[in-house]
N, C-alpha and C positions, 0 to 999 in steps of 0.2 A: 610663780609669778620674777624666779629669779632669768628663768630660760628667756624667759618672754623680752624681757629692759635687752639682754645679749641678744637678743636676737630681731630688738628693734637699731638696737643701735649700730647694730651692723649692714640694715638694711638702711639707713640714713649714711654711711658712714661709703657703700658700695653708688648712691647712689649723689653723694657727690663728686665719687671721685667720676663719674662717668663722664660732664661735660671736660675735664681738663681729657680725657681720652680721644675725647671728638676735633678738641682744639691742634691737640698732638696730631690729629691726621694733616691737618692741613686742608683744605678743598682742591679738589684733581683737574683736572684738563683732559682733556679725550680730545684729540685732533688726526684727523680722518684724511678721506682721499681717495685717487683712481690711481696707478702707473701705468701704463700706455710707450707701444711704442708706434714710428714713422709710418704705422698701414694704419693705424688708429686700433689694436690690438692688444689686451689687457697682455698685460709684465708677468709672467704670475710668479712665485717663491720670490718675489725678489726681494732683497733686504732695504730697510729702514730702517735706521736707530736717528734719536738727536743725541746732542754734546752741548755738550756748558766747555767751554776752553776745548780743553781732549780727551775730558773726563766720559764717557757717554752714562748716559740716562735712562734712557728706553730703547729700545726698541725690540724691531717683529718683524712677520715676511710676510712680503700683500700673500692675500687667497689665488686662488684658478684666473676668477675671474683680475686683478692684477689689485683688488683690491685693498684699502687696511685701514688698521683703526688702533692707536696705543696712546697709554695714559701719559701724566707727568703731575707732580708735583703748580698748580697756581707760580710763578715767576715773573717778576718785572725785566729781570734777567733777558738777552737772547744768549738764545741757541741757537744751535749751527745745526738745523736736517739733513744726512746725507742719504740717497736711493744709489742701487749700483747691484744692477748685475752681470754676470760674466756675456759681455762679447756688445758692451753698449758702456759709457760711457758714460759718466758718477758725477749724479745733479744731488749741486750745493745749494742751501738755499736760505735765507738769517731767518727763524722765529722766533716771536717773544708770548710765550703762554699767560694770559695774562686773565683771557676766559673761562667759562665756559668747558664748553666745543669752539673745534679753530677749524673749517674748510678746508682744505686744501688745494681742491674742486680737483682735477689731473695734471700728472705732472707726465711730461715727454719726456723719453729717451733715450737717445738718441744711439743712433751704430756706430761701434765701434770701427774704421779700420786695419786693421791687422794684416799684418804681411809677411811671407818666412820667407829668408830670406833663399836657401835653396832646401830641393825634401830631394835622397838619394835612396831608394828602393834598389838590395838589391837579393837575385835568384841566383838560386843554382839549379837545374836538371836533376835527380834523382838518380842517380844508378836502379833498372827493377833485374829483377832473371825472376823467373816465371818458370816453372813448370809444372807436371799435370798435382801432385800431391803438394806442395807448396809454393810459395809467391818472399822472396829474398830481395832486400832496397839494403843499397848500402847509403845510410845514409854518409 
């Protein structure tokens, strides 16, 4: 009898705690889109992140088709979205994750023009001596 009462009390307490746990997790917002370059080719493995001020909130890498999807908590604050990949200019935009799903559509990354000042290649001919039995290379 006492075991049944104790079990009932534990069950009631556990059920009372469930709403608080769900409330503490908060609602989530899914942010998705696709990253392409100027030739309409997907940019695979680009870095996609959202920041609040300078603090990273969430981040992912695009898949082989340039698509991404990341989750964050609902907020009325503006977050900064940054998309980066080597050889492309950084894309930045502002978003407010106040819906269950935000589709950013297609994000265009422009190729970055990088110039190298000068490249010098120096080489040296290797002195080689060959005989029937062996070859000697003086480097």
